[in-house]
C-alpha positions in Angstrom: -34.5 -15.0 -111.5 -36.0 -14.8 -108.1 -35.1 -11.6 -106.2 -33.0 -12.0 -103.0 -34.6 -11.1 -99.7 -32.8 -8.3 -97.8 -30.7 -9.5 -94.9 -31.8 -8.4 -91.4 -29.4 -8.6 -88.5 -30.8 -10.5 -85.5 -29.5 -9.4 -82.1 -28.3 -12.3 -79.9 -29.5 -12.9 -76.4 -26.0 -12.6 -74.9 -24.4 -9.2 -74.5 -20.7 -8.4 -73.8 -20.0 -7.3 -70.3 -16.8 -5.6 -69.6 -14.8 -6.0 -66.4 -15.9 -3.3 -63.9 -13.3 -0.9 -62.5 -11.9 -2.3 -59.2 -11.5 0.5 -56.6 -9.7 -0.1 -53.3 -11.3 2.8 -51.6 -15.0 3.7 -51.2 -16.3 7.0 -52.5 -17.6 9.7 -50.2 -21.2 9.0 -51.3 -20.8 5.3 -50.6 -19.5 6.1 -47.1 -22.5 8.4 -46.4 -25.0 5.8 -47.6 -23.3 3.2 -45.4 -23.6 5.5 -42.4 -27.3 6.1 -43.1 -27.9 2.3 -43.3 -28.8 2.3 -47.0 -28.8 -1.1 -48.5 -28.3 -1.4 -52.3 -30.8 -3.6 -54.1 -29.4 -6.9 -55.2 -30.2 -7.9 -58.8 -32.2 -11.1 -59.3 -29.9 -14.0 -60.3 -30.9 -16.3 -63.1 -29.4 -19.6 -64.1 -27.5 -19.8 -67.4 -30.1 -22.3 -68.7 -33.0 -19.8 -68.4 -31.6 -16.4 -69.4 -34.1 -13.6 -69.8 -34.1 -9.9 -69.4 -35.1 -8.4 -66.0 -38.4 -6.6 -66.3 -39.7 -3.7 -64.4 -42.0 -6.0 -62.4 -39.0 -8.1 -61.3 -37.1 -5.0 -60.1 -40.2 -3.8 -58.1 -40.6 -7.2 -56.5 -37.0 -7.3 -55.5 -37.1 -3.8 -54.0 -40.3 -4.7 -52.1 -38.8 -7.8 -50.6 -35.7 -5.9 -49.5 -37.8 -3.2 -48.0 -40.0 -5.8 -46.2 -36.8 -7.4 -44.8 -35.5 -4.1 -43.4 -38.9 -3.4 -41.8 -38.9 -6.7 -40.1 -35.4 -6.1 -38.7 -36.5 -2.7 -37.3 -39.7 -4.2 -35.8 -37.7 -7.0 -34.2 -35.3 -4.5 -32.6 -38.1 -2.4 -31.3 -40.1 -5.3 -29.9 -37.1 -6.1 -27.8 -38.0 -3.3 -25.5 -41.8 -3.0 -26.1 -44.7 -4.8 -24.5 -45.5 -6.2 -21.0 -42.7 -8.8 -21.1 -40.2 -6.5 -22.9 -36.7 -5.9 -21.7 -36.4 -2.6 -19.7 -34.1 0.1 -21.0 -31.2 0.9 -18.7 -30.5 4.6 -18.0 -27.4 5.5 -16.1 -28.0 8.8 -14.3 -24.6 10.6 -13.8 -24.2 13.7 -11.7 -21.4 15.9 -13.0 -21.6 18.8 -10.4 -21.2 18.9 -6.6 -24.7 20.5 -6.0 -26.8 18.0 -8.0 -27.7 14.4 -7.5 -29.3 11.6 -9.5 -32.2 11.1 -7.1 -33.7 14.5 -7.7 -33.5 14.2 -11.5 -35.3 10.8 -11.4 -37.8 12.1 -8.9 -38.9 14.8 -11.4 -39.3 12.2 -14.1 -41.6 10.1 -11.8 -43.6 13.2 -11.1 -44.1 14.0 -14.8 -46.3 10.9 -15.3 -48.0 11.0 -11.9 -46.0 8.3 -10.1 -44.9 8.2 -6.5 -41.3 9.1 -5.7 -38.7 6.4 -6.4 -37.5 4.3 -3.5 -35.0 5.9 -1.2 -31.5 4.6 -0.6 -31.6 2.1 -3.5 -29.4 2.0 -6.5 -31.9 1.1 -9.2 -35.4 2.7 -9.7 -38.0 1.0 -12.0 -40.6 2.8 -14.1 -43.4 1.0 -15.9 -44.5 3.7 -18.3 -48.0 2.5 -19.4 -48.3 5.6 -21.6 -45.4 4.5 -23.7 -45.8 0.8 -23.2 -42.2 0.4 -22.0 -40.2 -0.3 -18.8 -37.1 1.6 -17.7 -34.4 1.0 -15.1 -32.7 4.1 -13.7 -29.3 3.5 -12.1 -29.0 6.2 -9.4 -25.3 6.8 -9.3 -23.2 8.7 -6.7 -20.0 10.5 -7.5 -18.0 7.3 -7.6 -15.8 6.9 -10.6 -15.7 3.1 -10.7 -19.5 2.8 -10.4 -20.0 5.3 -13.1 -17.8 3.4 -15.5 -19.4 0.1 -14.7 -22.9 1.5 -15.2 -22.1 3.2 -18.5 -20.7 -0.1 -19.9 -24.1 -1.7 -19.8 -26.4 1.3 -20.1 -28.6 2.0 -23.2 -28.8 5.7 -22.3 -26.8 8.1 -20.2 -28.6 10.9 -18.5 -26.1 13.6 -17.4 -27.2 15.9 -14.6 -25.5 19.3 -14.5 -26.1 22.5 -12.6 -27.1 25.9 -13.7 -25.3 27.5 -10.9 -22.1 25.5 -10.3 -19.6 24.5 -13.1 -18.6 21.0 -13.8 -15.5 20.2 -11.7 -12.4 18.1 -12.4 -14.2 14.9 -11.4 -17.0 15.6 -13.8 -14.6 16.2 -16.7 -12.8 13.0 -15.9 -16.0 11.1 -16.1 -16.9 12.7 -19.4 -13.5 11.8 -21.0 -13.6 8.3 -19.7 -17.2 7.6 -20.9 -16.3 9.1 -24.2 -13.3 6.8 -24.6 -14.9 3.5 -23.5 -17.9 3.6 -25.9 -20.8 6.0 -26.0 -24.5 5.1 -25.9 -27.3 7.6 -26.5 -26.7 10.7 -24.4 -29.3 13.0 -22.8 -28.4 16.1 -20.7 -30.6 17.7 -18.1 -29.9 20.7 -15.8 -31.1 21.5 -12.3 -31.5 24.8 -10.4 -32.6 26.6 -13.5 -35.4 28.3 -11.5 -32.8 30.1 -9.4 -31.5 31.9 -12.5 -33.2 35.2 -13.6 -35.6 34.8 -16.5 -33.5 37.1 -18.7 -30.4 35.0 -18.3 -31.8 31.5 -18.6 -31.3 31.3 -22.4 -27.7 32.4 -22.1 -27.1 29.8 -19.4 -28.6 27.1 -21.5 -26.5 28.1 -24.5 -23.4 28.0 -22.3 -24.2 24.6 -20.9 -25.0 23.3 -24.4 -21.7 24.6 -25.7 -19.9 22.8 -23.0 -21.6 19.4 -23.6 -21.1 19.7 -27.4 -17.3 19.8 -26.7 -17.5 16.2 -25.6 -20.7 15.1 -27.6 -21.1 17.1 -30.8 -24.5 15.6 -31.6 -26.1 17.0 -28.4 -29.0 19.2 -29.5 -30.8 20.4 -26.4 -30.4 20.9 -22.6 -33.5 19.8 -20.7 -34.5 21.3 -17.4 -35.2 18.8 -14.6 -37.1 21.4 -12.6 -39.9 21.7 -15.1 -42.5 18.9 -15.5 -42.8 19.3 -19.2 -39.1 19.0 -19.8 -38.9 16.0 -17.6 -41.7 14.4 -19.6 -39.8 15.2 -22.8 -36.8 13.3 -21.3 -38.9 10.3 -20.7 -40.5 10.5 -24.1 -37.1 10.7 -25.7 -35.9 7.6 -23.8 -39.0 5.6 -24.8 -39.3 6.6 -28.4 -35.6 6.6 -29.5 -33.8 3.4 -30.5 -30.6 3.0 -28.4 -27.3 3.5 -30.2 -25.5 0.1 -30.6 -22.0 -0.4 -29.1 -20.2 -3.0 -31.2 -17.7 -4.4 -28.7 -20.5 -4.9 -26.1 -23.2 -6.3 -28.4 -21.1 -9.3 -29.6 -21.1 -10.8 -26.1 -23.7 -11.5 -23.4 -24.0 -9.1 -20.4 -26.3 -8.4 -17.6 -27.1 -5.9 -14.9 -27.8 -7.8 -11.7 -31.1 -7.2 -9.9 -30.9 -9.9 -7.3 -28.0 -11.8 -5.8 -28.2 -15.1 -3.7 -25.1 -16.8 -2.3 -25.2 -20.5 -1.3 -22.1 -21.5 0.5 -20.5 -24.9 -0.2 -17.8 -24.5 2.4 -16.2 -21.7 4.3 -14.6 -20.0 1.4 -16.5 -20.9 -1.8 -20.0 -21.3 -2.9 -22.6 -20.8 -5.7 -23.7 -17.3 -6.7 -27.1 -16.9 -8.3 -27.4 -13.7 -10.3 -30.8 -12.7 -11.6 -31.3 -10.1 -14.3 -32.3 -9.5 -17.9 -30.0 -11.1 -20.6 -28.6 -8.6 -23.1 -26.4 -8.8 -26.1 -26.1 -12.4 -27.5 -27.6 -15.2 -25.4 -25.7 -16.6 -22.4 -24.3 -20.1 -22.7 -23.7 -22.4 -19.7 -20.6 -23.8 -21.5 -18.9 -20.4 -21.5 -17.4 -18.6 -18.5 -18.4 -15.2 -17.1 -16.4 -12.3 -15.8 -17.2 -10.6 -12.5 -15.8 -7.1 -12.0 -12.8 -7.0 -9.6 -12.8 -10.8 -9.1 -12.0 -12.5 -12.5 -13.5 -15.4 -14.5 -15.8 -18.1 -13.2 -17.7 -21.1 -14.6 -21.5 -21.7 -14.9 -23.4 -24.8 -13.9 -26.8 -23.9 -15.4 -29.1 -21.1 -16.6 -32.7 -21.0 -15.4 -35.6 -18.7 -16.3 -36.7 -16.3 -13.6 -40.3 -15.2 -14.3 -42.7 -13.1 -12.2 -46.4 -13.5 -12.0 -49.2 -10.9 -12.0 -48.5 -10.2 -8.3 -44.8 -9.7 -8.9 -43.9 -13.0 -7.2 -41.2 -15.3 -8.6 -42.6 -18.4 -10.3 -40.9 -21.8 -10.5 -37.6 -21.6 -12.3 -37.3 -23.4 -15.6 -34.0 -24.8 -16.6 -32.9 -23.3 -19.9 -29.4 -24.5 -20.4 -27.2 -27.0 -18.6 -23.5 -27.2 -18.9 -22.0 -29.9 -21.1 -18.7 -31.2 -19.5 -17.2 -32.0 -22.9 -17.9 -28.5 -24.3 -17.4 -26.4 -21.2 -14.5 -23.9 -21.2 -11.8 -24.6 -18.6 -10.4 -21.8 -16.4 -6.8 -22.7 -17.5 -5.4 -19.4 -18.6 -1.8 -20.4 -19.4 0.2 -23.4 -20.5 2.6 -25.2 -18.3 6.0 -25.0 -19.9 8.2 -28.1 -20.1 11.6 -27.0 -18.8 13.2 -30.3 -19.8 12.9 -29.2 -23.5 14.8 -26.1 -22.9 18.6 -26.1 -23.4 19.2 -23.7 -20.6 20.7 -25.5 -17.6 21.8 -22.7 -15.3 19.6 -21.6 -12.4 16.7 -19.2 -13.0 16.4 -15.8 -11.3 13.7 -17.2 -8.9 16.0 -20.0 -7.8 18.9 -17.6 -7.3 16.7 -15.3 -5.3 15.5 -18.2 -3.1 19.1 -19.2 -2.4 20.0 -15.7 -1.3 16.9 -15.5 0.9 17.8 -18.7 2.7 21.4 -17.6 3.5 22.1 -16.6 7.1 21.9 -12.9 7.8 25.5 -12.5 9.0 27.7 -15.0 7.2 31.5 -14.3 7.2 33.0 -14.4 3.7 36.6 -14.1 2.9 37.7 -12.5 -0.4 41.0 -11.8 -2.0 41.8 -8.2 -3.0 44.7 -6.8 -5.1 46.0 -3.8 -3.2 49.3 -1.8 -3.0 52.0 -3.2 -0.8 51.8 -2.1 2.8 48.0 -1.9 2.9 46.4 -3.4 6.0 43.3 -5.6 5.9 41.3 -2.9 7.6 42.3 -0.4 4.8 41.6 -3.0 2.1 38.1 -3.5 3.3 37.3 0.1 2.3 38.7 -0.2 -1.2 36.1 -0.8 -3.8 37.1 -3.1 -6.7 36.5 -1.9 -10.2 34.5 -5.0 -11.0 32.4 -5.0 -7.8 28.6 -4.9 -7.9 28.4 -2.0 -5.5 29.1 1.0 -7.7 29.4 0.4 -11.4 27.4 -2.6 -12.8 24.0 -1.0 -13.0 21.2 -2.5 -15.1 18.8 -0.9 -17.6 15.2 -1.8 -18.1 16.0 -5.0 -20.0 18.3 -6.5 -17.4 21.5 -5.6 -19.3 24.5 -3.8 -17.9 24.1 -0.1 -18.1 25.3 1.8 -21.1 26.8 4.8 -19.4 29.6 4.9 -16.9 31.1 7.6 -14.8 34.7 6.9 -15.7 36.7 9.7 -17.1 37.2 8.8 -20.8 40.2 11.1 -21.4 42.0 9.8 -18.3 41.6 6.1 -19.3 42.7 6.8 -22.8 45.8 8.6 -21.5 46.6 5.7 -19.2 46.2 3.3 -22.2 48.6 5.3 -24.4 51.1 5.5 -21.6 51.2 1.7 -21.2 55.0 1.6 -20.9 55.2 3.5 -17.6 56.2 1.6 -14.5 53.4 -0.1 -12.6 53.0 0.1 -8.9 53.7 -3.1 -7.0 50.6 -4.9 -5.8 49.9 -7.8 -3.5 46.9 -9.9 -2.7 45.5 -9.7 0.8 42.6 -11.7 2.4 39.7 -9.5 3.7 36.8 -10.8 5.8 33.4 -9.3 5.0 29.9 -10.0 6.4 26.6 -9.9 4.6 23.7 -8.4 6.5 20.0 -7.8 5.8 19.2 -4.1 5.3 16.4 -2.8 7.5 13.7 -0.5 6.3 15.3 2.9 6.3 13.4 5.6 8.3 13.9 8.9 6.4 12.8 12.3 7.5 9.9 13.7 5.5 12.0 16.5 4.1 14.8 14.0 3.0 12.3 11.7 1.4 10.7 14.5 -0.5 14.1 15.7 -1.7 14.9 12.2 -2.9 11.6 12.0 -4.7 12.2 15.3 -6.3 15.7 14.1 -7.5 14.1 10.9 -8.9 11.5 12.8 -10.9 14.1 15.3 -12.2 16.2 12.4 -13.3 13.3 10.9 -15.2 12.6 14.2 -16.9 16.3 14.5 -17.9 16.2 11.0 -19.4 13.1 11.9 -21.3 14.7 15.0 -22.7 17.9 13.1 -23.6 15.7 10.5 -25.4 14.0 13.3 -27.4 17.2 15.1 -28.3 19.5 12.1 -28.9 17.1 9.2 -29.5 18.6 5.7 -28.8 22.3 7.0 -28.6 24.5 5.2 -26.1 28.1 5.3 -25.1 30.4 2.4 -25.6 31.6 1.1 -22.2 35.3 1.5 -21.5 35.9 -1.4 -19.1 33.8 -4.0 -20.9 34.3 -5.2 -24.5 31.6 -4.0 -26.8 31.2 -7.4 -28.3 30.4 -8.7 -24.8 28.2 -5.8 -23.8 26.1 -5.8 -27.0 26.3 -9.5 -27.9 22.5 -9.8 -27.9 22.2 -7.1 -30.6 22.3 -7.5 -34.3 22.7 -5.3 -37.3 20.0 -4.9 -40.0 20.6 -3.6 -43.5 17.0 -2.5 -43.7 14.8 -2.2 -40.6 11.7 -2.4 -42.8 12.5 -5.4 -45.1 15.4 -7.3 -43.6 14.2 -10.8 -42.5 13.8 -11.6 -38.9 12.6 -15.0 -37.7 9.8 -14.4 -35.1 10.4 -17.9 -33.5 14.0 -17.6 -32.6 15.4 -16.9 -29.2 12.0 -16.8 -27.5 11.8 -16.4 -23.7 10.4 -19.2 -21.5 7.2 -17.0 -21.1 6.2 -17.7 -24.7 5.8 -21.4 -23.7 3.0 -20.3 -21.3 0.8 -18.2 -23.7 -1.7 -19.3 -26.3 -1.0 -18.3 -30.0 -3.4 -18.1 -33.0 -2.6 -19.5 -36.3 -5.0 -17.0 -37.9 -6.4 -14.5 -35.4 -8.9 -12.8 -37.8 -10.4 -16.1 -38.9 -10.7 -17.3 -35.3 -12.3 -14.1 -34.3 -15.0 -14.3 -37.0 -15.8 -17.9 -36.1 -16.1 -17.3 -32.4 -18.4 -14.3 -32.8 -20.6 -16.1 -35.3 -20.9 -19.1 -33.0 -21.8 -17.0 -30.0 -24.7 -15.3 -32.0 -26.4 -18.7 -32.7 -25.4 -20.6 -29.5 -26.4 -20.4 -25.9 -29.8 -20.8 -24.3 -31.4 -19.0 -27.3 -33.4 -16.5 -25.2 -32.3 -12.9 -25.7 -33.8 -10.2 -23.4 -35.4 -12.7 -21.0 -35.2 -12.5 -17.2 -32.8 -15.4 -16.3 -30.7 -16.6 -13.4 -27.0 -17.5 -13.8 -25.7 -20.2 -11.5 -22.0 -19.3 -11.0 -19.9 -22.0 -9.2 -16.8 -21.8 -7.1 -17.3 -18.1 -6.2 -15.3 -16.8 -3.2 -17.4 -15.6 -0.3 -15.7 -12.2 -0.7 -17.9 -11.5 -3.7 -21.1 -11.8 -1.8 -19.7 -9.8 1.1 -18.7 -6.9 -1.1 -22.1 -6.7 -2.8 -24.0 -3.5 -2.3 -27.5 -3.1 -3.7 -27.0 0.6 -4.1 -24.1 0.0 -6.5 -24.3 -1.5 -10.0 -23.2 -5.2 -10.2 -22.5 -6.3 -13.8 -21.8 -9.7 -15.3 -20.2 -10.1 -18.7 -20.2 -13.4 -20.6 -16.9 -14.5 -22.2 -16.6 -15.8 -25.7 -14.6 -18.9 -26.5 -10.9 -18.7 -25.7 -11.3 -15.3 -24.0 -10.1 -16.6 -20.6 -6.7 -17.6 -22.1 -3.5 -15.5 -21.9 -1.7 -14.2 -24.9 0.2 -11.1 -26.1 -2.2 -8.2 -26.3 -1.5 -5.2 -28.5 -3.3 -1.8 -28.1 -3.2 1.3 -30.1 -3.0 4.2 -27.6 -2.6 8.0 -27.8 -1.6 10.2 -24.9 -3.9 12.5 -23.1 -3.0 16.1 -23.9 -3.6 17.2 -20.3 -1.0 14.7 -18.9 2.6 16.1 -19.1 4.7 13.8 -17.0 7.0 11.4 -18.7 5.7 7.8 -19.3 8.4 5.2 -19.6 8.0 1.6 -20.9 7.2 -0.9 -18.1 5.8 1.8 -15.8 2.9 0.3 -13.8 -0.5 1.7 -15.0 -4.2 0.9 -14.6 -5.3 -0.7 -17.9 -9.0 -0.8 -18.7 -9.9 -2.6 -21.9 -13.5 -3.6 -22.6 -15.0 -5.0 -19.4 -11.6 -5.9 -17.8 -9.4 -3.8 -15.5 -5.8 -4.7 -14.8 -2.7 -3.3 -13.2 -0.1 -3.8 -16.0 3.3 -2.6 -17.1 3.1 -2.3 -20.9 6.0 -1.7 -23.3 5.5 0.7 -26.2 6.5 0.4 -29.8 5.8 2.4 -33.0 2.5 2.0 -34.7 3.7 0.9 -38.2 0.8 -1.4 -39.0 0.6 -2.4 -42.7 4.1 -1.2 -43.5 7.0 -3.5 -44.4 7.2 -7.2 -44.8 9.1 -8.4 -41.7 6.6 -7.3 -39.0 9.4 -5.5 -37.0 8.4 -2.4 -35.0 10.7 -0.1 -33.1 10.7 -0.1 -29.3 10.0 3.2 -27.6 11.7 3.9 -24.3 9.2 6.8 -23.6 5.6 7.3 -24.6 6.0 10.8 -25.9 3.1 13.3 -26.4 1.6 13.7 -29.9 2.6 10.2 -30.9 0.4 7.1 -31.4 2.1 4.0 -30.0 1.3 0.3 -29.5 1.2 -0.9 -25.9 1.9 -4.6 -25.5 1.3 -6.8 -22.4 0.6 -10.4 -21.5 -3.1 -10.4 -20.8 -6.4 -12.2 -21.3 -7.7 -12.5 -24.9 -10.6 -10.3 -26.0 -12.2 -10.3 -29.4 -13.5 -7.2 -31.0 -12.2 -3.6 -31.1 -12.6 -2.9 -27.4 -11.8 0.6 -26.1 -8.7 1.0 -24.0 -7.9 3.5 -21.2 -4.7 3.9 -19.3 -4.8 5.5 -15.8 -2.1 6.3 -13.3 -3.0 4.8 -10.0 -2.4 7.5 -7.4 -3.9 5.6 -4.5 -7.4 7.2 -4.9 -9.7 4.8 -6.7 -12.2 7.6 -7.1 -9.9 10.0 -9.0 -7.2 8.2 -11.1 -5.3 10.3 -13.6 -6.2 9.6 -17.3 -2.9 9.0 -19.2 -3.9 7.6 -22.6 -6.8 6.3 -24.6 -7.1 4.0 -27.6 -8.5 0.6 -28.8 -7.5 -3.0 -29.0 -5.3 -3.8 -32.1 -4.6 -7.6 -32.2 -3.4 -10.6 -30.3 -0.2 -11.2 -32.4 2.6 -13.0 -30.6 4.8 -12.8 -33.8 4.9 -9.0 -33.7 8.6 -8.2 -33.2 9.4 -5.3 -31.0 13.0 -4.4 -31.6 15.0 -2.1 -29.3 17.5 0.1 -31.1 20.8 1.5 -29.8 23.1 3.7 -31.8 26.9 3.7 -31.3 28.4 6.9 -32.5 31.9 7.8 -33.7 33.6 10.9 -34.9 35.8 11.5 -38.0 39.5 11.9 -37.2 41.0 12.1 -40.7 39.1 12.3 -44.0 40.5 11.6 -47.5 37.8 11.7 -50.2 35.4 8.8 -49.5 37.6 7.2 -46.8 37.8 8.4 -43.2 39.4 7.3 -40.0 36.7 7.0 -37.3 37.4 7.0 -33.5 35.6 6.8 -30.2 33.1 4.2 -31.4 35.2 1.3 -30.2 38.3 1.1 -28.0 40.0 -2.1 -29.1 40.7 -3.8 -32.5 38.8 -6.9 -31.5 35.5 -5.0 -31.3 36.2 -3.3 -34.6 36.6 -6.7 -36.3 33.5 -8.1 -34.5 31.2 -5.4 -35.8 32.8 -5.1 -39.2 29.9 -6.6 -41.2 27.4 -4.1 -39.8 26.5 -1.1 -42.0 27.4 2.4 -41.0 25.3 5.6 -41.6 25.9 9.3 -40.8 23.6 12.0 -39.6 23.9 13.7 -43.0 22.7 10.6 -44.9 25.9 8.9 -46.0 26.2 5.1 -46.0 29.4 3.1 -45.5 31.1 0.1 -44.0 34.2 -0.7 -41.9 37.3 -1.6 -44.0 39.9 -2.3 -41.5 41.2 -1.6 -37.9 43.9 0.9 -37.3 46.2 0.7 -34.2 45.3 -0.7 -30.8 42.9 1.9 -29.5 39.8 1.2 -31.6 40.5 3.5 -34.6 39.1 2.1 -37.8 39.2 3.0 -41.5 35.8 3.3 -43.1 34.6 3.9 -46.7 31.4 5.8 -47.5 29.3 6.3 -50.7 30.4 9.9 -50.9 32.8 12.2 -48.9 31.7 13.1 -45.4 32.4 16.4 -43.5 34.3 16.9 -40.3 31.2 17.9 -38.4 29.3 14.8 -39.4 28.7 11.9 -36.9 29.1 8.2 -37.8 26.4 5.9 -36.4 26.0 2.1 -36.1 22.4 0.9 -35.6 22.1 -2.3 -33.5 18.8 -4.1 -32.6 17.5 -6.7 -30.3 14.1 -8.1 -29.6 12.3 -7.2 -26.3 9.3 -8.7 -24.7 6.8 -7.7 -22.0 7.4 -8.7 -18.5 5.6 -11.8 -17.1 3.5 -11.6 -13.9 3.1 -7.8 -14.1 -0.5 -8.0 -15.2 -2.7 -8.5 -12.2 -6.4 -8.0 -11.6 -7.3 -4.6 -10.2 -9.8 -4.7 -7.3 -10.0 -1.0 -6.5 -13.2 0.6 -5.4 -14.4 -2.4 -3.3 -14.4 -0.4 -0.1 -17.3 1.6 -1.4 -15.6 5.0 -1.1 -18.0 7.5 -2.5 -17.7 11.3 -2.6 -21.2 12.3 -1.8 -22.5 15.8 -2.3 -24.0 17.6 0.7 -27.3 18.2 -1.2 -27.7 14.5 -1.8 -27.5 13.7 1.9 -29.9 16.5 2.8 -32.4 15.4 0.2 -32.4 11.8 1.5 -32.7 12.9 5.1 -35.6 15.1 4.2 -37.4 12.3 2.3 -36.8 9.9 5.2 -38.2 12.4 7.7 -41.3 13.1 5.5 -41.9 9.3 5.3 -41.6 8.9 9.0 -44.0 11.7 9.7 -46.6 10.2 7.3 -46.3 6.9 9.0 -46.9 8.5 12.4 -50.0 10.2 11.1 -51.4 7.0 9.7 -50.8 5.3 13.1 -52.6 8.1 15.0 -55.6 7.9 12.7 -55.8 4.1 13.2 
């Protein structure tokens, strides 16, 4: 018999691949690699028809291609600034002390490479560094807060100038905090007057200055000396060799620092503004609008190239992009609501205010008053009715009747219980009154200061009460609770109970624009902006802005930075804007919802009255967030306003406008959250009652309501106690608002029974207005700065006289 051959197992070409572990969070190593810019090699994909094992040569080729791709990206980014036709780097020179100035710091940098001094009394100084094959624009800033913020928004580098003799003052610290909050480019620090310090103490002074700057910028490594030529050259070398740090919210949109401005008037008030400068960020598009600081949004007509010849003369402009009327963004920022679709038929507040304004100043009006018998008409005129508008019907911040009253609770209850006593006889008498317009009261300075002190003390008391007894209110005695709180509702669970975001919306919601999917729209708009426009990034162009007021050209000052930011699609429209903000630890005064503040987000500046709510993003399923009456320290809140849409995580700063545009008070900082109009902000009030009698799990509660109708009205609402018990109303007892309640476990006599009620609140319309502070050019100049400039001007005049005498 033939012998059987031994069986040999033959491995198949397919191998089992198990499902990898799905991790929701990145490891520490992955986060570090991402920060370093490390890109993992992607494996070569093969079709299923031609499966083969990946060899070492394939892996090497894939790594080589990936490496070559990264090198090309780095070279492309570096070529943006290099060469004869490269885009100049912008360096904002910020003086932080009173005895230093930006001109002297830039002058030492000019001297380090053998150039003449920079031009005097001009806001921008240009350097063409042949040694490093780059061009640089220095923005010479004075101690003007608005100009410093505008320049740092578009700067690639910030050169801080500090003094070795004088400490950084309050204005300098304000600038550091604001720059740190709005987005930080690459920072370089230089000091002046170091030669006036003894040689033995210079190292200690440098260490002290470095420690101060590291408090704000931990990555700062060295303090350069502007008095020494070698250190000034090192500053220039650092600027030319380093790659600027990207700022994400700025790089997704076009922006420009204006070098030249030409205004062509069309009529007495409006005209065309031609702004020339280097395009940065993504390319400009003539179909998109632009934003001018302090003046708002405007449209473009075309974009032209602005080139210079060898003799620095402007060549003939070439049209790069012309507006397409079908694709051009309109300047319509809000919808026009159709009031006929609204079921409300009573007059609006504006109509009622107009009627009252048109009434005569002294119109006799006869009213009927119920007074005791024997009272004359003169005496009746001085009697204030309990239901009049003069003393008791105050309103809170939402326009509702006030929650607290000055009536004596015990007295009214005693009168209610003694209802069988004889009533005094009353009669109705006709009293004639006149309405008059109140003149502007002229108060003494001492009296006005006393009233302001009382007002601030009252606000502090309200803030303390809100911290100690949050959201607790008293039930009114002369108004039924079901009438006073008819707009409120009870929720079994604040986090999960359903709440329709489209019910009972105000008429203002018919004016705003809403997104069906904000995140998807944001990604589409940003990607379209990167590939659209005139296609030339970093070129010297001229923007033709139409319908610009003459005030823009009149306010232009060449010594101050003039910036232009391009808008993305839909960024000129109005919607609900939500910002995550945190209070500044140095500001201790109470901040109440709807207090007017100066809001700076991204490139926009507005006067707004935001409302605050808890930051509970990602929690719950009903998108309901609790309204905060006060913005308390140590708490991160969400500020909501009606404002212009802006894509990207733009930085946010809140200032208190104290009348001085050069020194506002920093209140809070944060970043943009979302434009979600369906985010429900629910105001909570808590009605409290006290146990009167307790029997096991049942208890009689009083002082929450004062009539049985209110008890039956709020019977479905769940009750809670401060010790964690849960219960409900079983029935009403008597005629004075007593009620029998049942809880899940026995309660104690010192416990407090609470009923939580909620209603939705919205921001106020027409409280967000464009802020135009700083247009007057108010600058706090240092004495040294003026002396230096006067000295330079005198030297230049003397040199000109010598030349004339020689001729």
